[in-house]
C-alpha positions in Angstrom: -4.9 -11.3 24.5 -6.4 -14.6 25.9 -10.0 -12.8 25.3 -9.2 -12.1 21.5 -7.9 -15.7 21.1 -11.5 -16.8 21.8 -12.7 -15.2 18.9 -10.2 -16.4 16.5 -7.9 -13.7 16.4 -4.2 -14.6 15.7 -1.0 -12.7 16.5 0.9 -11.4 13.5 4.6 -11.4 13.1 6.8 -8.5 11.8 6.7 -9.8 8.1 3.0 -10.4 8.4 2.5 -6.7 9.6 4.4 -5.2 6.8 2.6 -7.1 4.1 -0.9 -6.2 5.5 0.2 -2.6 6.1 1.2 -2.1 2.5 4.5 -3.4 1.7 7.6 -1.3 1.5 8.8 1.8 0.2 9.0 0.1 -3.3 5.3 0.0 -3.4 4.8 3.5 -2.8 7.3 4.7 -5.1 5.8 2.4 -7.9 2.5 4.1 -6.9 3.7 7.5 -6.9 5.5 6.8 -10.4 2.1 5.7 -11.9 0.5 8.6 -10.6 3.2 10.9 -12.0 3.0 9.4 -15.3 -0.8 9.8 -15.6 -0.7 13.2 -14.3 1.7 14.1 -16.8 0.0 12.5 -19.7 -3.3 14.2 -18.7 -1.6 17.7 -18.4 -0.1 17.4 -21.8 -3.8 16.3 -23.1 -5.4 19.2 -21.8 -2.8 21.8 -23.2 -2.8 20.4 -26.8 
């Protein structure tokens, strides 16, 4: 780890890792909901 610190790399704590890694399950569910709505609207537009 000392070699990386020479290049300005810093260690992250668990909270920072979660934030950088994409957040939580709520973020995933929100994205899945938006994608589901988009697909539903697109399919209904294609069938009418």
